[in-house]
C-alpha positions in Angstrom: 136.2 48.5 113.0 134.4 50.7 115.4 136.3 53.6 116.9 135.4 55.0 120.2 136.0 58.6 121.3 135.1 61.2 124.0 132.6 63.7 122.9 133.3 66.6 125.4 135.5 69.5 124.0 136.0 69.4 120.2 133.8 70.7 117.5 135.2 68.0 115.3 133.5 65.2 117.0 135.5 62.1 115.9 132.4 59.9 115.3 131.5 62.6 112.7 135.0 62.5 111.2 134.7 58.8 110.7 131.4 59.0 109.0 131.7 59.0 105.2 130.8 62.3 103.7 131.5 64.2 107.0 131.8 68.0 106.4 134.8 68.2 108.7 136.8 65.9 106.3 136.3 68.3 103.5 138.1 71.2 105.4 140.0 73.3 102.7 143.5 74.5 102.9 142.3 78.2 102.8 140.3 77.4 106.0 143.4 76.4 108.0 145.5 78.9 110.0 147.7 80.7 107.5 151.0 79.4 109.2 150.3 75.8 108.3 148.6 76.4 104.8 150.4 75.1 101.7 151.0 77.2 98.6 148.4 75.8 96.2 149.9 77.5 93.2 152.9 75.3 93.5 151.4 72.2 95.2 148.2 70.0 94.9 146.5 67.8 97.2 147.1 64.2 96.6 145.5 62.3 99.6 143.8 62.5 102.9 144.0 60.0 105.6 142.3 59.7 109.0 144.9 58.9 111.6 143.8 56.9 114.7 146.2 55.7 117.2 148.5 57.0 120.2 151.2 59.5 120.8 153.7 57.9 123.1 155.6 59.9 125.8 158.3 59.0 128.3 158.7 60.7 131.6 162.1 62.3 132.3 163.0 64.6 135.1 159.3 65.0 136.0 158.1 66.0 132.5 156.8 63.9 129.7 158.9 63.9 126.4 157.4 62.9 123.1 158.8 59.6 121.9 156.8 58.5 118.8 153.4 58.4 117.1 151.8 55.0 116.4 148.7 55.2 114.3 146.8 53.4 111.5 145.7 55.5 108.4 142.2 55.1 107.0 140.6 56.2 103.7 138.3 58.9 105.0 135.3 58.1 102.8 135.2 54.4 103.3 137.1 54.2 106.7 139.2 51.3 105.3 142.7 51.0 106.5 145.2 52.3 104.0 148.5 52.4 106.0 150.3 53.3 109.1 152.1 56.3 110.7 155.3 55.7 112.9 158.6 57.1 114.0 161.0 58.2 111.4 164.6 56.7 110.9 166.2 59.9 112.2 165.6 61.7 115.4 162.7 64.3 114.9 161.2 62.5 111.9 158.1 60.5 111.2 156.9 58.2 108.3 153.6 57.6 106.7 153.3 54.3 104.8 150.5 53.4 102.3 149.5 49.8 101.5 150.6 50.5 97.8 154.1 50.3 99.2 154.9 54.1 99.0 156.3 55.8 102.0 157.2 59.4 103.0 159.5 60.6 105.8 158.8 64.1 107.1 160.0 66.6 109.6 157.9 69.2 111.3 158.3 72.6 109.9 155.5 74.6 111.7 153.5 73.8 114.8 150.5 75.7 116.1 148.1 75.0 119.0 144.9 73.4 117.9 142.6 76.4 117.3 139.7 77.2 119.5 137.4 75.7 120.6 139.9 72.8 120.8 141.6 72.3 124.2 145.5 72.6 123.7 145.9 70.8 127.1 144.1 67.7 125.5 144.5 68.0 121.7 147.9 67.7 120.1 149.1 70.6 117.8 148.3 71.1 114.3 151.4 70.8 112.0 152.8 71.5 108.6 155.4 68.8 107.8 158.0 68.9 105.2 158.8 65.8 103.3 162.5 65.0 103.4 162.6 61.6 101.8 160.2 59.5 99.6 160.2 55.8 98.7 158.5 53.9 95.7 157.6 57.2 93.7 154.7 55.3 91.8 152.6 55.2 95.0 150.3 57.9 96.6 153.0 58.9 99.1 155.8 58.7 96.5 155.9 62.3 95.5 154.6 64.0 98.6 156.1 67.3 99.5 154.1 68.4 102.6 151.9 66.9 105.1 149.3 68.7 107.2 148.1 67.4 110.6 144.8 69.1 111.4 141.5 68.4 113.2 143.5 66.8 116.1 141.7 65.2 119.0 143.4 64.0 122.1 147.1 62.8 122.2 148.4 65.5 124.4 150.6 64.3 127.4 149.5 64.6 130.9 150.9 67.6 132.8 153.1 65.8 135.2 154.7 62.3 135.7 156.9 60.0 137.7 160.3 59.2 136.2 160.5 56.1 134.1 156.8 56.1 133.3 155.6 55.7 129.7 152.1 56.7 128.6 150.2 56.1 125.2 147.6 58.9 124.8 144.9 58.1 122.2 144.5 60.6 119.4 142.8 61.1 116.0 143.6 63.6 113.2 143.2 64.3 109.6 146.3 64.2 107.6 146.4 66.0 104.2 149.2 65.1 101.8 150.5 67.4 99.0 152.8 67.0 96.1 154.3 69.6 93.5 152.1 70.6 90.6 
């Protein structure tokens, strides 16, 4: 599968992100903004997935309101699809499911604007998400405690809209999954 992206504003050009061995994919927890870092004395990284899809927004009262994410999850080194990311079972939650059958439901704990030189008007926020429910504990997502969404590119809603309109904004990101030590 060949993914196509714009190359105008982000230092993490997504064709570079999808290239096996990309330096961007090796970003370390300590290199992230402190607010979204995970305590590595209590947690360990268990997986990384490149997310490629859309952020869906509905127009209400002249402003776009976030509805849901819809993304495929790829193994970063081989860019093979491993799972999907989609809306959660409860309001304000999202899910990540792996092809091994494991799944995690999470709720955003901390949001920050994508750091410079990213463009917050185009690139969705970086997140630290707390896991609130896990399924099939034997799989890769079965014991996840936190998910970080970093290196975002695209996905931000347009600044204005006409009531009743729905838009799907393409985005890519790197998701980093953590479990207790």
